[in-house]
C-alpha positions as a Markdown table, in Angstrom:
| # | Residue | x | y | z |
|---|---|---|---|---|
| 1 | Met | 0.0 | 0.0 | 0.0 |
| 2 | Asn | 1.2 | 3.5 | -0.7 |
| 3 | Gln | 0.0 | 7.0 | -0.1 |
| 4 | Thr | -1.2 | 7.6 | -3.6 |
| 5 | Glu | -3.9 | 5.0 | -3.1 |
| 6 | Lys | -7.1 | 5.5 | -1.2 |
| 7 | Thr | -7.2 | 4.7 | 2.5 |
| 8 | Tyr | -7.7 | 1.0 | 3.1 |
| 9 | Ile | -10.5 | 0.8 | 5.7 |
| 10 | Ile | -10.7 | -2.4 | 7.8 |
| 11 | Ala | -13.9 | -2.9 | 9.8 |
| 12 | Glu | -12.7 | -4.9 | 12.8 |
| 13 | Ala | -15.5 | -7.3 | 13.7 |
| 14 | Gly | -13.0 | -9.1 | 16.0 |
| 15 | Val | -15.0 | -11.2 | 18.4 |
| 16 | Asn | -18.1 | -9.0 | 18.3 |
| 17 | His | -20.0 | -12.0 | 16.7 |
| 18 | Asn | -20.3 | -13.4 | 20.2 |
| 19 | Gly | -19.7 | -16.9 | 18.7 |
| 20 | Ser | -22.7 | -16.7 | 16.4 |
| 21 | Ile | -22.2 | -17.3 | 12.7 |
| 22 | Glu | -25.5 | -15.5 | 12.0 |
| 23 | Met | -24.3 | -12.5 | 13.9 |
| 24 | Ala | -21.0 | -12.6 | 12.0 |
| 25 | Lys | -22.9 | -12.6 | 8.7 |
| 26 | Lys | -24.9 | -9.6 | 9.9 |
| 27 | Leu | -21.6 | -7.8 | 10.7 |
| 28 | Ile | -20.4 | -8.6 | 7.2 |
| 29 | Asp | -23.7 | -7.1 | 5.8 |
| 30 | Val | -23.1 | -4.0 | 7.8 |
| 31 | Ala | -19.5 | -3.7 | 6.6 |
| 32 | Val | -20.6 | -4.0 | 3.0 |
| 33 | Gln | -23.3 | -1.4 | 3.4 |
| 34 | Cys | -20.9 | 1.0 | 5.0 |
| 35 | Gly | -18.4 | 0.7 | 2.1 |
| 36 | Val | -15.3 | -0.5 | 3.9 |
| 37 | Asp | -12.6 | -2.4 | 2.0 |
| 38 | Ala | -12.3 | -5.4 | 4.4 |
| 39 | Ile | -13.9 | -6.9 | 7.4 |
| 40 | Lys | -11.5 | -8.6 | 9.9 |
| 41 | Phe | -12.2 | -11.3 | 12.4 |
| 42 | Gln | -9.9 | -13.2 | 14.9 |
| 43 | Thr | -8.7 | -16.7 | 14.5 |
| 44 | Phe | -7.5 | -18.6 | 17.7 |
| 45 | Arg | -7.8 | -21.6 | 19.8 |
| 46 | Ala | -8.2 | -20.7 | 23.4 |
| 47 | Glu | -5.9 | -23.6 | 24.5 |
| 48 | Lys | -3.1 | -22.2 | 22.4 |
| 49 | Leu | -3.6 | -18.6 | 23.2 |
| 50 | Val | -4.1 | -18.1 | 26.9 |
| 51 | Ser | -3.2 | -20.0 | 30.1 |
| 52 | Lys | -6.1 | -21.3 | 32.2 |
| 53 | Asp | -5.3 | -18.9 | 35.1 |
| 54 | Ala | -4.6 | -15.8 | 33.0 |
| 55 | Ala | -6.3 | -12.7 | 34.3 |
| 56 | Lys | -8.6 | -10.5 | 32.2 |
| 57 | Ala | -7.6 | -7.0 | 31.2 |
| 58 | Asp | -9.4 | -4.2 | 33.2 |
| 59 | Tyr | -11.7 | -3.4 | 30.2 |
| 60 | Gln | -12.6 | -7.0 | 29.9 |
| 61 | Lys | -13.5 | -7.1 | 33.6 |
| 62 | Arg | -15.7 | -4.1 | 33.1 |
| 63 | Asn | -17.5 | -5.5 | 30.1 |
| 64 | Thr | -17.9 | -9.2 | 31.0 |
| 65 | Asp | -18.7 | -11.5 | 34.0 |
| 66 | Ile | -16.0 | -10.6 | 36.5 |
| 67 | Gly | -16.0 | -14.2 | 37.8 |
| 68 | Glu | -15.2 | -15.6 | 34.4 |
| 69 | Ser | -11.6 | -16.3 | 33.5 |
| 70 | Gln | -10.0 | -14.9 | 30.3 |
| 71 | Phe | -9.8 | -18.5 | 29.0 |
| 72 | Asp | -13.5 | -19.2 | 29.5 |
| 73 | Met | -14.4 | -15.8 | 28.0 |
| 74 | Ile | -12.5 | -16.3 | 24.8 |
| 75 | Lys | -13.3 | -20.0 | 24.5 |
| 76 | Lys | -16.9 | -19.0 | 23.7 |
| 77 | Leu | -15.7 | -16.7 | 21.0 |
| 78 | Glu | -13.7 | -19.2 | 18.8 |
| 79 | Leu | -14.6 | -19.6 | 15.2 |
| 80 | Ser | -14.2 | -23.1 | 13.8 |
| 81 | Glu | -12.6 | -24.0 | 10.5 |
| 82 | Glu | -16.1 | -24.7 | 9.1 |
| 83 | Ala | -17.2 | -21.2 | 10.3 |
| 84 | His | -14.2 | -19.7 | 8.5 |
| 85 | His | -15.1 | -21.4 | 5.3 |
| 86 | Asn | -18.7 | -20.2 | 5.7 |
| 87 | Leu | -17.8 | -16.6 | 6.4 |
| 88 | Ile | -15.1 | -16.4 | 3.7 |
| 89 | Glu | -17.6 | -17.7 | 1.1 |
| 90 | Tyr | -20.2 | -15.2 | 2.3 |
| 91 | Cys | -17.7 | -12.3 | 2.1 |
| 92 | His | -16.8 | -13.4 | -1.5 |
| 93 | Glu | -20.5 | -13.4 | -2.4 |
| 94 | Gln | -21.0 | -10.0 | -0.9 |
| 95 | Gly | -17.9 | -8.5 | -2.6 |
| 96 | Ile | -15.8 | -7.7 | 0.5 |
| 97 | Gln | -12.4 | -8.8 | 1.6 |
| 98 | Phe | -12.2 | -11.2 | 4.5 |
| 99 | Leu | -9.2 | -10.8 | 6.8 |
| 100 | Ser | -8.4 | -12.4 | 10.2 |
| 101 | Thr | -5.7 | -12.0 | 12.8 |
| 102 | Pro | -4.2 | -15.3 | 13.9 |
| 103 | Phe | -3.2 | -15.6 | 17.5 |
| 104 | Asp | -1.4 | -19.0 | 17.5 |
| 105 | Leu | 0.6 | -21.2 | 15.0 |
| 106 | Asp | -2.3 | -23.6 | 14.3 |
| 107 | Ser | -4.5 | -20.7 | 13.5 |
| 108 | Leu | -1.8 | -19.2 | 11.2 |
| 109 | Lys | -1.5 | -22.5 | 9.4 |
| 110 | Leu | -5.2 | -22.7 | 9.0 |
| 111 | Leu | -5.4 | -19.2 | 7.4 |
| 112 | Ile | -2.5 | -19.9 | 5.1 |
| 113 | Ser | -3.1 | -23.5 | 4.1 |
| 114 | Ser | -6.9 | -23.3 | 3.7 |
| 115 | Phe | -7.6 | -19.6 | 2.7 |
| 116 | Glu | -5.8 | -17.3 | 0.3 |
| 117 | Leu | -5.7 | -14.1 | 2.4 |
| 118 | Pro | -3.8 | -11.2 | 0.9 |
| 119 | Tyr | -2.4 | -10.0 | 4.3 |
| 120 | Ile | -1.7 | -11.4 | 7.7 |
| 121 | Lys | -2.8 | -8.9 | 10.3 |
| 122 | Val | -0.5 | -9.2 | 13.4 |
| 123 | Ser | -1.9 | -7.9 | 16.7 |
| 124 | Ser | 0.1 | -5.5 | 19.0 |
| 125 | Gly | 0.3 | -8.3 | 21.6 |
| 126 | Asp | 2.4 | -10.4 | 19.2 |
| 127 | Leu | 4.9 | -7.7 | 18.2 |
| 128 | Thr | 7.4 | -9.3 | 20.6 |
| 129 | Asn | 6.4 | -12.9 | 19.8 |
| 130 | Ala | 9.5 | -13.6 | 17.9 |
| 131 | Pro | 8.9 | -17.3 | 17.0 |
| 132 | Phe | 5.4 | -16.4 | 15.8 |
| 133 | Leu | 6.6 | -13.4 | 13.7 |
| 134 | Leu | 9.3 | -15.6 | 12.1 |
| 135 | Glu | 6.7 | -18.2 | 11.1 |
| 136 | Ile | 4.4 | -15.5 | 9.7 |
| 137 | Ala | 7.3 | -14.1 | 7.6 |
| 138 | Arg | 8.2 | -17.6 | 6.3 |
| 139 | Thr | 4.8 | -17.8 | 4.7 |
| 140 | Gly | 5.8 | -15.0 | 2.4 |
| 141 | Lys | 2.6 | -13.2 | 3.0 |
| 142 | Ala | 2.4 | -9.4 | 3.4 |
| 143 | Val | 1.9 | -8.2 | 7.0 |
| 144 | Ile | 0.0 | -5.4 | 8.6 |
| 145 | Leu | 1.7 | -5.0 | 12.0 |
| 146 | Ser | 0.1 | -3.2 | 14.9 |
| 147 | Thr | 2.5 | -1.5 | 17.2 |
| 148 | Gly | 0.5 | -0.8 | 20.4 |
| 149 | Met | 2.4 | -0.9 | 23.7 |
| 150 | Ser | 5.8 | -0.9 | 21.9 |
| 151 | Thr | 8.9 | 1.3 | 21.8 |
| 152 | Leu | 10.6 | 2.2 | 18.5 |
| 153 | Gly | 13.4 | -0.3 | 19.4 |
| 154 | Glu | 10.9 | -3.1 | 19.7 |
| 155 | Val | 9.3 | -2.3 | 16.4 |
| 156 | Glu | 12.8 | -2.4 | 14.8 |
| 157 | Ile | 13.5 | -5.9 | 16.3 |
| 158 | Ala | 10.1 | -7.1 | 15.0 |
| 159 | Leu | 11.0 | -5.8 | 11.5 |
| 160 | Gly | 14.3 | -7.5 | 11.7 |
| 161 | Ile | 12.6 | -10.8 | 12.5 |
| 162 | Leu | 10.2 | -10.4 | 9.5 |
| 163 | Ala | 13.1 | -9.4 | 7.2 |
| 164 | Phe | 15.0 | -12.5 | 8.3 |
| 165 | Gly | 12.0 | -14.7 | 7.7 |
| 166 | Tyr | 11.3 | -13.2 | 4.3 |
| 167 | Met | 14.9 | -13.7 | 3.2 |
| 168 | Asp | 14.6 | -17.4 | 4.2 |
| 169 | Arg | 17.9 | -17.3 | 6.0 |
| 170 | Gly | 17.6 | -20.9 | 7.3 |
| 171 | Asn | 17.5 | -22.2 | 10.8 |
| 172 | Asn | 19.8 | -19.8 | 12.6 |
| 173 | Pro | 17.5 | -17.2 | 14.1 |
| 174 | Ser | 19.2 | -14.8 | 16.6 |
| 175 | Ile | 19.2 | -11.2 | 17.5 |
| 176 | Glu | 22.4 | -10.6 | 15.6 |
| 177 | Asn | 21.0 | -12.3 | 12.4 |
| 178 | Phe | 17.8 | -10.4 | 12.7 |
| 179 | Gln | 19.7 | -7.1 | 12.9 |
| 180 | Glu | 21.8 | -8.1 | 9.9 |
| 181 | Ala | 18.7 | -9.0 | 7.9 |
| 182 | Tyr | 17.1 | -5.7 | 8.9 |
| 183 | Ser | 20.2 | -3.7 | 7.8 |
| 184 | Ser | 20.7 | -5.5 | 4.5 |
| 185 | Leu | 19.5 | -3.9 | 1.2 |
| 186 | Leu | 17.4 | -7.0 | 0.4 |
| 187 | Gly | 15.8 | -7.0 | 3.8 |
| 188 | Arg | 14.8 | -3.4 | 3.6 |
| 189 | Gln | 13.4 | -3.9 | 0.1 |
| 190 | Leu | 11.3 | -6.9 | 1.2 |
| 191 | Leu | 10.0 | -5.0 | 4.2 |
| 192 | Gln | 9.0 | -2.1 | 1.9 |
| 193 | Gln | 7.2 | -4.5 | -0.4 |
| 194 | Lys | 5.4 | -6.5 | 2.3 |
| 195 | Val | 5.0 | -4.7 | 5.6 |
| 196 | Ser | 2.7 | -1.9 | 6.7 |
| 197 | Leu | 2.8 | -0.5 | 10.3 |
| 198 | Leu | -0.2 | 0.6 | 12.3 |
| 199 | His | 0.2 | 3.0 | 15.1 |
| 200 | Cys | -2.1 | 2.0 | 18.0 |
| 201 | Thr | -2.9 | 2.7 | 21.6 |
| 202 | Thr | -3.8 | -0.6 | 23.3 |
| 203 | Glu | -6.6 | 0.4 | 25.6 |
| 204 | Tyr | -10.4 | 0.0 | 25.1 |
| 205 | Pro | -11.5 | 2.7 | 24.7 |
| 206 | Ala | -8.3 | 4.7 | 24.4 |
| 207 | Ser | -8.0 | 8.1 | 25.9 |
| 208 | Leu | -7.5 | 11.0 | 23.5 |
| 209 | Ala | -4.6 | 12.2 | 25.7 |
| 210 | Glu | -2.8 | 8.9 | 24.9 |
| 211 | Val | -3.5 | 8.6 | 21.2 |
| 212 | Asn | -0.3 | 10.4 | 20.2 |
| 213 | Leu | -1.0 | 10.6 | 16.4 |
| 214 | Lys | 2.3 | 12.3 | 15.8 |
| 215 | Ala | 3.9 | 8.9 | 16.5 |
| 216 | Met | 2.7 | 7.9 | 13.0 |
| 217 | Asp | 5.2 | 10.5 | 11.6 |
| 218 | Thr | 8.0 | 8.9 | 13.7 |
| 219 | Leu | 7.2 | 5.4 | 12.5 |
| 220 | Arg | 7.1 | 6.6 | 8.8 |
| 221 | Cys | 10.4 | 8.5 | 9.2 |
| 222 | Ala | 12.2 | 5.8 | 11.1 |
| 223 | Phe | 11.3 | 2.8 | 9.0 |
| 224 | Asp | 10.3 | 4.3 | 5.6 |
| 225 | Leu | 7.2 | 2.0 | 5.5 |
| 226 | Ser | 3.5 | 2.6 | 4.9 |
| 227 | Val | 1.9 | 3.7 | 8.1 |
| 228 | Gly | -1.7 | 3.5 | 9.2 |
| 229 | Phe | -3.8 | 3.7 | 12.4 |
| 230 | Ser | -5.6 | 1.1 | 14.4 |
| 231 | Asp | -8.1 | 3.1 | 16.5 |
| 232 | His | -9.6 | 2.3 | 19.9 |
| 233 | Thr | -10.9 | 5.7 | 20.7 |
| 234 | Ala | -14.6 | 6.5 | 21.0 |
| 235 | Gly | -16.2 | 8.1 | 18.0 |
| 236 | Ile | -14.7 | 8.9 | 14.6 |
| 237 | Ala | -12.8 | 12.1 | 15.1 |
| 238 | Val | -9.4 | 10.5 | 15.6 |
| 239 | Pro | -9.4 | 8.1 | 12.6 |
| 240 | Leu | -10.3 | 11.1 | 10.4 |
| 241 | Ala | -7.4 | 13.1 | 11.9 |
| 242 | Ala | -5.2 | 10.1 | 11.2 |
| 243 | Val | -6.2 | 10.1 | 7.5 |
| 244 | Ala | -5.5 | 13.8 | 7.3 |
| 245 | Arg | -2.1 | 13.1 | 8.8 |
| 246 | Gly | -1.3 | 10.5 | 6.1 |
| 247 | Ala | -2.6 | 7.2 | 7.4 |
| 248 | Val | -2.9 | 4.7 | 4.5 |
| 249 | Ile | -4.8 | 2.1 | 6.5 |
| 250 | Ile | -7.6 | 2.7 | 9.1 |
| 251 | Glu | -8.7 | -0.2 | 11.3 |
| 252 | Lys | -11.7 | 0.4 | 13.6 |
| 253 | His | -13.8 | -1.9 | 15.8 |
| 254 | Phe | -17.5 | -2.0 | 15.1 |
| 255 | Thr | -20.6 | -3.8 | 16.4 |
| 256 | Leu | -24.2 | -4.3 | 15.7 |
| 257 | Asp | -25.1 | -2.8 | 19.1 |
| 258 | Arg | -22.8 | -1.4 | 21.8 |
| 259 | Ser | -25.1 | -2.8 | 24.5 |
| 260 | Leu | -24.5 | -6.4 | 23.6 |
| 261 | Pro | -22.6 | -8.5 | 26.1 |
| 262 | Gly | -18.9 | -9.2 | 25.3 |
| 263 | Pro | -15.4 | -7.6 | 25.9 |
| 264 | Asp | -15.2 | -5.3 | 22.8 |
| 265 | His | -18.7 | -4.0 | 22.0 |
| 266 | Lys | -18.5 | -0.9 | 24.2 |
| 267 | Ala | -15.4 | 0.3 | 22.5 |
| 268 | Ser | -16.8 | -0.2 | 19.0 |
| 269 | Leu | -18.7 | 1.9 | 16.5 |
| 270 | Glu | -22.3 | 1.1 | 15.7 |
| 271 | Pro | -23.4 | 0.8 | 12.1 |
| 272 | Ile | -24.4 | 4.4 | 11.4 |
| 273 | Glu | -21.1 | 5.6 | 13.0 |
| 274 | Leu | -19.1 | 3.3 | 10.8 |
| 275 | Lys | -20.9 | 4.5 | 7.7 |
| 276 | Asn | -20.2 | 8.1 | 8.7 |
| 277 | Met | -16.6 | 7.4 | 9.3 |
| 278 | Val | -16.2 | 5.8 | 5.8 |
| 279 | Glu | -18.0 | 8.6 | 4.1 |
| 280 | Ser | -16.0 | 11.2 | 6.0 |
| 281 | Ile | -12.7 | 9.5 | 5.1 |
| 282 | Arg | -13.6 | 9.5 | 1.5 |
| 283 | Gln | -14.4 | 13.2 | 1.7 |
| 284 | Ile | -11.0 | 13.9 | 3.4 |
| 285 | Glu | -9.2 | 12.0 | 0.6 |
| 286 | Lys | -10.7 | 14.3 | -1.9 |
| 287 | Ala | -9.8 | 17.3 | 0.1 |
| 288 | Leu | -6.2 | 16.2 | 0.6 |
| 289 | Gly | -5.6 | 16.4 | -3.2 |
| 290 | Tyr | -2.0 | 16.8 | -4.4 |
| 291 | Ser | 1.1 | 18.3 | -2.8 |
| 292 | Tyr | 2.0 | 21.0 | -5.3 |
| 293 | Lys | 0.5 | 24.5 | -5.0 |
| 294 | Ile | -1.1 | 25.9 | -8.1 |
| 295 | Pro | -4.5 | 27.6 | -8.8 |
| 296 | Thr | -7.3 | 25.0 | -9.3 |
| 297 | Pro | -9.5 | 25.2 | -12.3 |
| 298 | Ser | -12.3 | 26.8 | -10.2 |
| 299 | Glu | -9.9 | 29.4 | -8.8 |
| 300 | Val | -8.7 | 30.5 | -12.3 |
| 301 | Lys | -12.0 | 32.0 | -13.2 |
| 302 | Asn | -12.1 | 33.9 | -9.9 |
| 303 | Lys | -8.7 | 35.5 | -10.2 |
| 304 | Ile | -10.0 | 38.4 | -12.4 |
| 305 | Val | -12.8 | 39.1 | -9.9 |
| 306 | Ala | -10.8 | 38.8 | -6.6 |
| 307 | Arg | -7.4 | 40.2 | -7.6 |
| 308 | Lys | -6.6 | 43.9 | -8.2 |
| 309 | Ser | -4.9 | 45.9 | -10.9 |
| 310 | Leu | -2.9 | 49.2 | -11.0 |
| 311 | Val | -5.4 | 52.0 | -11.6 |
| 312 | Ala | -5.4 | 55.8 | -11.5 |
| 313 | Ser | -6.7 | 57.1 | -8.1 |
| 314 | Gln | -7.4 | 60.5 | -9.7 |
| 315 | Ala | -7.3 | 62.0 | -13.2 |
| 316 | Ile | -3.7 | 62.0 | -14.5 |
| 317 | Lys | -2.4 | 64.2 | -17.4 |
| 318 | Lys | 0.0 | 63.0 | -20.1 |
| 319 | Gly | 3.5 | 63.6 | -19.0 |
| 320 | Glu | 2.6 | 63.8 | -15.3 |
| 321 | Lys | 4.7 | 61.5 | -13.1 |
| 322 | Phe | 3.0 | 58.5 | -11.4 |
| 323 | Thr | 3.1 | 58.9 | -7.6 |
| 324 | Glu | 1.7 | 57.3 | -4.5 |
| 325 | Lys | -1.0 | 59.9 | -4.6 |
| 326 | Asn | -2.3 | 59.3 | -8.1 |
| 327 | Ile | -2.1 | 55.5 | -8.6 |
| 328 | Thr | -3.5 | 52.8 | -6.4 |
| 329 | Thr | -4.8 | 49.2 | -6.6 |
| 330 | Lys | -8.4 | 48.2 | -7.2 |
| 331 | Arg | -10.4 | 45.3 | -8.6 |
| 332 | Ala | -10.8 | 43.9 | -11.1 |
| 333 | Gly | -7.7 | 42.0 | -11.9 |
| 334 | Thr | -7.7 | 42.6 | -15.7 |
| 335 | Gly | -4.8 | 45.0 | -15.8 |
| 336 | Leu | -1.3 | 45.1 | -14.6 |
| 337 | Ser | -0.6 | 43.3 | -11.3 |
| 338 | Pro | 0.1 | 45.4 | -8.2 |
| 339 | Ile | 3.4 | 43.5 | -8.1 |
| 340 | Tyr | 4.7 | 46.2 | -10.5 |
| 341 | Tyr | 3.5 | 49.1 | -8.4 |
| 342 | Trp | 7.0 | 50.4 | -7.5 |
| 343 | Glu | 8.2 | 50.1 | -11.1 |
| 344 | Trp | 5.7 | 52.6 | -12.2 |
| 345 | Leu | 6.3 | 55.1 | -9.4 |
| 346 | Gly | 8.3 | 58.0 | -11.0 |
| 347 | Lys | 7.5 | 57.2 | -14.6 |
| 348 | Ser | 5.7 | 59.7 | -16.8 |
| 349 | Ala | 2.2 | 59.0 | -18.0 |
| 350 | Glu | 2.3 | 58.2 | -21.7 |
| 351 | Arg | -1.3 | 59.5 | -22.1 |
| 352 | Asp | -4.2 | 61.0 | -20.1 |
| 353 | Tyr | -5.9 | 58.7 | -17.5 |
| 354 | Glu | -9.3 | 59.1 | -16.0 |
| 355 | Gln | -10.0 | 58.1 | -12.4 |
| 356 | Asp | -10.1 | 54.2 | -12.0 |
| 357 | Glu | -8.6 | 53.7 | -15.4 |
| 358 | Arg | -6.1 | 50.8 | -15.5 |
| 359 | Ile | -2.5 | 51.9 | -15.7 |
| 360 | Gly | -0.4 | 50.8 | -18.7 |
| 361 | Ile | -3.3 | 49.3 | -20.6 |
């Protein structure tokens, strides 16, 4: 993806299907109606993802049964292989791209071996999961990498792992070899071809004070890669600002209804909000235009009306010198530009001028 293309908008359904295929299909319908480019789910096996005694995040505690473990919570939200086939076929019928984030090796293998996804979306939680990143890169698939909770140094290490995997450097992974791959010309070229970064604040919902959109500029400058924004704030103002700041990808959680039970619904957009976000992004893209500064076609016709010309501020006789008292600037802009005002001061009039008559014409 590059900045000459339209913003790639990913509607993050995540686990907001609540384990229901029918609800997942309704989410797909909404995404299509809202005009997004892709809808993204999550592929995982609870046994591979989380320990039985792992605690919930604070936002999960607020939005789900406090006595339920994280394992029990996400176990109910798994999508089976059959469900994946069903949803991917439905997306194909509806004309929208299906994406999913794998959270374990078995899920990665399922997405790669069974389904031809154009990208692998990597969650912020796996940015430091070196073995997983390496296996992802070895698939050769392009990657959209979220960078929530990370430092610039951690992002660089992750990119080194991906570069090493893309270069197929064999069975000698190490920090030193990751750094060498990242620093190599081939490694950098492969990263530019295959990797996009998403700035992200990993909180649900994220506070405006912690969004730090300027970090997108830092990521773009530091790594020379396409940069987008994975948004967890309430509302649509921040993703719109991100597009205006150069985000080439926007990812945003959405739900059928924020009052539904589940960990992510309350930090998600409802359908009308998602539609408004997409429409607003497309408007912003039109407004961004191009980088060079020239008059637009609609401006050209207004130059004559809005700009001014050199004119006589009073009657001037032939041979009389032009001075600050007898020439001035007035509309319309059909005569000499006021840029030449000082060049005419002190010259002698070549003919008589009436008041408001254009000088030099």
